[in-house]
MDTraj code that builds the backbone (N, CA, C; nanometers):
import mdtraj as md
import numpy as np

residues = "MET ARG PRO ASP MET VAL ILE LEU ILE LEU ALA MET ALA ALA VAL THR TYR PHE THR ARG ALA GLY ALA PHE ALA ILE LEU HIS ARG THR GLY ILE PRO VAL TRP LEU GLU ARG TRP LEU LYS HIS ILE PRO THR ALA VAL LEU THR ALA LEU ILE MET PRO ALA LEU LEU LEU PRO ARG GLY VAL ILE ASP ILE SER TRP GLN ASN HIS TYR LEU MET ALA GLY LEU LEU ALA ALA TYR VAL ALA PHE LYS THR ASN ASN ALA LEU LEU THR MET ALA TRP GLY MET SER ALA MET PHE ILE MET ARG TRP SER GLY PHE".split()
xyz = np.array([
    [10.8459, 13.3115, 14.6617],
    [10.9368, 13.2751, 14.5534],
    [10.8773, 13.1566, 14.4785],
    [10.8980, 13.1578, 14.3477],
    [10.8435, 13.0505, 14.2646],
    [10.9177, 12.9199, 14.2912],
    [10.8442, 12.8088, 14.2889],
    [10.9083, 12.6788, 14.3164],
    [11.0194, 12.6444, 14.2182],
    [11.0055, 12.6809, 14.0909],
    [11.1100, 12.6477, 13.9949],
    [11.2395, 12.7227, 14.0244],
    [11.2288, 12.8442, 14.0791],
    [11.3492, 12.9197, 14.1160],
    [11.4177, 12.8558, 14.2369],
    [11.3397, 12.8088, 14.3311],
    [11.3975, 12.7421, 14.4485],
    [11.4707, 12.6159, 14.4044],
    [11.4096, 12.5402, 14.3139],
    [11.4738, 12.4181, 14.2640],
    [11.6027, 12.4527, 14.1897],
    [11.5996, 12.5570, 14.1107],
    [11.7185, 12.5996, 14.0374],
    [11.8313, 12.6399, 14.1321],
    [11.7980, 12.7164, 14.2349],
    [11.8996, 12.7591, 14.3323],
    [11.9576, 12.6389, 14.4064],
    [11.8725, 12.5464, 14.4471],
    [11.9200, 12.4263, 14.5170],
    [12.0062, 12.3395, 14.4253],
    [11.9690, 12.3301, 14.2983],
    [12.0488, 12.2514, 14.2035],
    [12.1860, 12.3147, 14.1829],
    [12.1907, 12.4475, 14.1706],
    [12.3203, 12.5151, 14.1555],
    [12.4057, 12.4969, 14.2809],
    [12.3431, 12.5034, 14.3982],
    [12.4169, 12.4820, 14.5228],
    [12.4719, 12.3393, 14.5283],
    [12.3915, 12.2421, 14.4865],
    [12.4369, 12.1024, 14.4884],
    [12.5527, 12.0810, 14.3922],
    [12.5444, 12.1370, 14.2720],
    [12.6537, 12.1223, 14.1751],
    [12.7813, 12.1857, 14.2293],
    [12.7685, 12.3052, 14.2872],
    [12.8851, 12.3714, 14.3448],
    [12.9457, 12.2884, 14.4576],
    [12.8603, 12.2383, 14.5449],
    [12.9088, 12.1589, 14.6589],
    [12.9785, 12.0323, 14.6112],
    [12.9153, 11.9587, 14.5210],
    [12.9717, 11.8305, 14.4808],
    [13.0981, 11.8452, 14.3972],
    [13.1107, 11.9506, 14.3202],
    [13.2366, 11.9682, 14.2469],
    [13.3506, 12.0002, 14.3429],
    [13.3213, 12.0816, 14.4432],
    [13.4268, 12.1131, 14.5407],
    [13.4567, 11.9953, 14.6310],
    [13.3533, 11.9266, 14.6755],
    [13.3737, 11.8096, 14.7620],
    [13.4444, 11.6988, 14.6855],
    [13.4091, 11.6832, 14.5581],
    [13.4747, 11.5810, 14.4772],
    [13.6230, 11.6086, 14.4598],
    [13.6553, 11.7334, 14.4316],
    [13.7967, 11.7700, 14.4184],
    [13.8703, 11.7492, 14.5508],
    [13.8057, 11.7860, 14.6599],
    [13.8686, 11.7668, 14.7912],
    [13.8909, 11.6185, 14.8190],
    [13.7906, 11.5352, 14.7883],
    [13.8029, 11.3913, 14.8138],
    [13.9135, 11.3294, 14.7292],
    [13.9239, 11.3713, 14.6061],
    [14.0261, 11.3138, 14.5176],
    [14.1664, 11.3603, 14.5568],
    [14.1803, 11.4890, 14.5874],
    [14.3132, 11.5448, 14.6126],
    [14.3515, 11.5467, 14.7607],
    [14.2626, 11.5009, 14.8478],
    [14.2882, 11.5053, 14.9919],
    [14.4117, 11.4242, 15.0299],
    [14.4217, 11.3059, 14.9783],
    [14.5324, 11.2180, 15.0178],
    [14.6586, 11.2416, 14.9337],
    [14.6398, 11.2698, 14.8068],
    [14.7559, 11.2809, 14.7187],
    [14.8117, 11.4220, 14.7101],
    [14.7269, 11.5214, 14.7335],
    [14.7703, 11.6597, 14.7187],
    [14.7570, 11.7045, 14.5742],
    [14.7731, 11.8321, 14.5530],
    [14.7617, 11.8877, 14.4189],
    [14.8944, 11.8685, 14.3471],
    [14.8912, 11.8123, 14.2277],
    [15.0166, 11.7980, 14.1521],
    [15.0779, 11.9359, 14.1237],
    [15.2077, 11.9395, 14.1129],
    [15.2800, 12.0648, 14.0925],
    [15.2346, 12.1337, 13.9646],
    [15.2162, 12.0584, 13.8563],
    [15.1749, 12.1167, 13.7284],
    [15.0373, 12.1802, 13.7392],
    [14.9462, 12.1174, 13.8150],
    [14.8124, 12.1719, 13.8314],
    [14.8152, 12.2982, 13.9171],
    [14.8971, 12.2976, 14.0196],
    [14.9093, 12.4155, 14.1051],
    [14.9637, 12.5351, 14.0267],
    [15.0630, 12.5111, 13.9408],
    [15.1166, 12.6186, 13.8560],
    [15.0105, 12.6709, 13.7599],
    [14.9316, 12.5811, 13.7035],
    [14.8274, 12.6177, 13.6093],
    [14.7157, 12.6956, 13.6787],
    [14.6779, 12.6556, 13.7982],
    [14.5695, 12.7217, 13.8711],
    [14.6044, 12.8647, 13.9120],
    [14.7311, 12.8963, 13.9256],
    [14.7719, 13.0319, 13.9623],
    [14.7367, 13.1340, 13.8542],
    [14.7197, 13.0898, 13.7303],
    [14.6913, 13.1804, 13.6194],
    [14.5416, 13.2030, 13.5968],
    [14.4571, 13.1288, 13.6636],
    [14.3130, 13.1409, 13.6399],
    [14.2578, 13.2778, 13.6799],
    [14.2914, 13.3355, 13.7959],
    [14.2373, 13.4686, 13.8282],
    [14.2747, 13.5745, 13.7250],
    [14.3970, 13.5714, 13.6756],
    [14.4390, 13.6674, 13.5745],
    [14.3600, 13.6488, 13.4455],
    [14.3395, 13.5252, 13.4057],
    [14.2653, 13.4970, 13.2827],
    [14.1190, 13.5405, 13.2951],
    [14.0578, 13.5140, 13.4085],
    [13.9175, 13.5523, 13.4282],
    [13.9039, 13.7040, 13.4315],
    [13.9919, 13.7715, 13.5031],
    [13.9864, 13.9173, 13.5104],
    [14.0075, 13.9800, 13.3721],
    [14.0999, 13.9268, 13.2960],
    [14.1235, 13.9763, 13.1607],
    [14.0004, 13.9556, 13.0730],
    [13.9380, 13.8387, 13.0836],
    [13.8184, 13.8106, 13.0037],
    [13.7028, 13.9029, 13.0413],
    [13.6977, 13.9479, 13.1649],
    [13.5913, 14.0391, 13.2071],
    [13.6194, 14.1837, 13.1668],
    [13.7446, 14.2248, 13.1720],
    [13.7795, 14.3649, 13.1507],
    [13.7985, 14.4003, 13.0033],
    [13.8607, 14.3152, 12.9249],
    [13.8957, 14.3508, 12.7872],
    [13.7755, 14.3890, 12.7001],
    [13.6632, 14.3186, 12.7058],
    [13.5494, 14.3644, 12.6247],
    [13.5020, 14.5049, 12.6623],
    [13.5059, 14.5376, 12.7903],
    [13.4643, 14.6714, 12.8325],
    [13.5612, 14.7780, 12.7824],
    [13.6878, 14.7465, 12.7730],
    [13.7867, 14.8436, 12.7257],
    [13.7851, 14.8584, 12.5737],
    [13.7710, 14.7486, 12.5034],
    [13.7815, 14.7529, 12.3580],
    [13.6479, 14.7721, 12.2865],
    [13.5377, 14.7374, 12.3518],
    [13.4057, 14.7445, 12.2885],
    [13.3090, 14.8296, 12.3699],
    [13.3398, 14.9543, 12.3995],
    [13.2515, 15.0312, 12.4878],
    [13.1142, 15.0596, 12.4271],
    [13.1046, 15.0629, 12.2943],
    [12.9760, 15.0897, 12.2284],
    [12.9300, 14.9709, 12.1448],
    [12.9876, 14.8551, 12.1680],
    [12.9488, 14.7365, 12.0940],
    [13.0318, 14.7073, 11.9710],
    [13.1190, 14.7996, 11.9340],
    [13.2112, 14.7777, 11.8219],
    [13.3527, 14.8102, 11.8696],
    [13.4501, 14.7487, 11.8069],
    [13.5887, 14.7717, 11.8486],
    [13.6243, 14.9183, 11.8275],
    [13.6764, 14.9795, 11.9331],
    [13.7154, 15.1207, 11.9287],
    [13.8545, 15.1349, 11.9870],
    [13.9540, 15.1382, 11.8992],
    [14.0921, 15.1580, 11.9426],
    [14.1322, 15.2975, 11.8946],
    [14.0901, 15.3966, 11.9713],
    [14.1189, 15.5347, 11.9338],
    [14.1412, 15.6175, 12.0604],
    [14.1872, 15.7404, 12.0401],
    [14.2091, 15.8301, 12.1537],
    [14.0770, 15.8718, 12.2182],
    [13.9670, 15.8597, 12.1473],
    [13.8374, 15.8996, 12.2021],
    [13.7760, 15.7917, 12.2913],
    [13.8344, 15.6745, 12.2956],
    [13.7858, 15.5666, 12.3812],
    [13.8415, 15.5885, 12.5222],
    [13.7633, 15.6539, 12.6064],
    [13.8085, 15.6862, 12.7417],
    [13.8359, 15.5617, 12.8245],
    [13.7571, 15.4587, 12.8035],
    [13.7766, 15.3347, 12.8790],
    [13.9139, 15.2745, 12.8495],
    [13.9497, 15.2717, 12.7219],
    [14.0786, 15.2148, 12.6826],
    [14.1946, 15.2983, 12.7352],
    [14.1848, 15.4297, 12.7236],
    [14.2931, 15.5167, 12.7700],
    [14.3121, 15.5054, 12.9219],
    [14.2021, 15.5080, 12.9960],
    [14.2117, 15.4934, 13.1419],
    [14.2617, 15.3538, 13.1782],
    [14.2204, 15.2534, 13.1031],
    [14.2666, 15.1168, 13.1284],
    [14.4148, 15.1001, 13.1024],
    [14.4632, 15.1629, 12.9960],
    [14.6077, 15.1557, 12.9680],
    [14.6888, 15.2253, 13.0768],
    [14.6397, 15.3411, 13.1221],
    [14.7084, 15.4098, 13.2308],
    [14.7072, 15.3248, 13.3577],
    [14.5929, 15.2660, 13.3879],
    [14.5825, 15.1818, 13.5068],
    [14.6745, 15.0603, 13.4959],
    [14.6841, 15.0016, 13.3784],
    [14.7738, 14.8871, 13.3591],
    [14.9191, 14.9278, 13.3798],
    [14.9553, 15.0462, 13.3306],
    [15.0919, 15.0951, 13.3492],
    [15.1220, 15.1182, 13.4980],
    [15.0271, 15.1821, 13.5679],
    [15.0466, 15.2076, 13.7111],
    [15.0559, 15.0755, 13.7870],
    [14.9718, 14.9800, 13.7516],
    [14.9760, 14.8492, 13.8185],
    [15.1091, 14.7803, 13.7953],
    [15.1604, 14.7900, 13.6731],
    [15.2880, 14.7271, 13.6405],
    [15.4027, 14.7911, 13.7176],
    [15.4015, 14.9241, 13.7258],
    [15.5114, 14.9955, 13.7907],
    [15.5060, 14.9894, 13.9433],
    [15.3851, 14.9998, 14.0010],
    [15.3763, 15.0123, 14.1468],
    [15.3340, 14.8841, 14.2174],
    [15.2616, 14.7964, 14.1464],
    [15.2076, 14.6753, 14.2074],
    [15.1183, 14.7097, 14.3277],
    [15.0443, 14.8191, 14.3152],
    [14.9592, 14.8684, 14.4230],
    [14.8171, 14.8852, 14.3687],
    [14.7241, 14.8051, 14.4205],
    [14.5864, 14.8062, 14.3692],
    [14.5174, 14.9400, 14.3948],
    [14.5407, 15.0001, 14.5104],
    [14.4755, 15.1260, 14.5432],
    [14.5211, 15.2383, 14.4493],
    [14.6509, 15.2478, 14.4261],
    [14.7021, 15.3485, 14.3322],
    [14.6519, 15.3234, 14.1906],
    [14.6458, 15.1972, 14.1512],
    [14.5974, 15.1632, 14.0180],
    [14.4541, 15.2103, 13.9992],
    [14.3678, 15.1809, 14.0957],
    [14.2278, 15.2234, 14.0863],
    [14.2158, 15.3752, 14.0902],
    [14.2935, 15.4384, 14.1747],
    [14.2866, 15.5841, 14.1869],
    [14.3289, 15.6518, 14.0561],
    [14.4382, 15.6083, 13.9967],
    [14.4845, 15.6675, 13.8711],
    [14.3873, 15.6397, 13.7575],
    [14.3378, 15.5175, 13.7487],
    [14.2439, 15.4838, 13.6430],
    [14.1143, 15.5623, 13.6532],
    [14.0595, 15.5717, 13.7737],
    [13.9350, 15.6472, 13.7932],
    [13.9572, 15.7960, 13.7731],
    [14.0714, 15.8458, 13.8179],
    [14.1027, 15.9878, 13.7976],
    [14.1158, 16.0202, 13.6490],
    [14.1825, 15.9338, 13.5753],
    [14.1971, 15.9559, 13.4310],
    [14.0613, 15.9567, 13.3631],
    [13.9749, 15.8642, 13.3992],
    [13.8415, 15.8591, 13.3398],
    [13.7628, 15.9849, 13.3731],
    [13.7688, 16.0281, 13.4988],
    [13.6972, 16.1490, 13.5411],
    [13.7491, 16.2712, 13.4651],
    [13.8792, 16.2858, 13.4555],
    [13.9392, 16.4021, 13.3876],
    [13.9014, 16.4016, 13.2391],
    [13.9093, 16.2871, 13.1744],
    [13.8753, 16.2817, 13.0315],
    [13.7272, 16.3135, 13.0088],
    [13.6413, 16.2618, 13.0945],
    [13.4970, 16.2895, 13.0797],
    [13.4662, 16.4370, 13.1122],
    [13.5275, 16.4893, 13.2160],
    [13.4992, 16.6259, 13.2605],
    [13.5520, 16.7284, 13.1599],
    [13.6708, 16.7010, 13.1062],
    [13.7318, 16.7974, 13.0145],
    [13.6789, 16.7837, 12.8720],
    [13.6084, 16.6766, 12.8433],
    [13.5574, 16.6564, 12.7088],
    [13.6625, 16.6078, 12.6119],
    [13.7704, 16.5535, 12.6628],
    [13.8808, 16.5036, 12.5800],
    [13.8317, 16.3992, 12.4837],
])
top = md.Topology()
chain = top.add_chain()
for i, resn in enumerate(residues, 1):
    res = top.add_residue(resn, chain, resSeq=i)
    for name in ("N", "CA", "C"):
        top.add_atom(name, md.element.get_by_symbol(name[0]), res)
traj = md.Trajectory(xyz[None], top)
């Protein structure tokens, strides 16, 4: 492995360690404020949305809000199933099944 890559990996590890250790040291005695705890609960949803929405709306690099956008249609179905059932396995199964059916049937 190249020395510059090793240095880069070690630097990223150090930054990760010190940010977590710093937060632990600061909040160890006082605890997490209620407002911060409420705010932190929304971060996974925001990150997941930021990762998924471009794939659903921009499958070919341009905005495609049409019936021919299989990603968007399967995503909407999966969102509906997730909302109604609150079951990750069913959500994935319905979304993947919808995508497979649309691709296979040429919809």
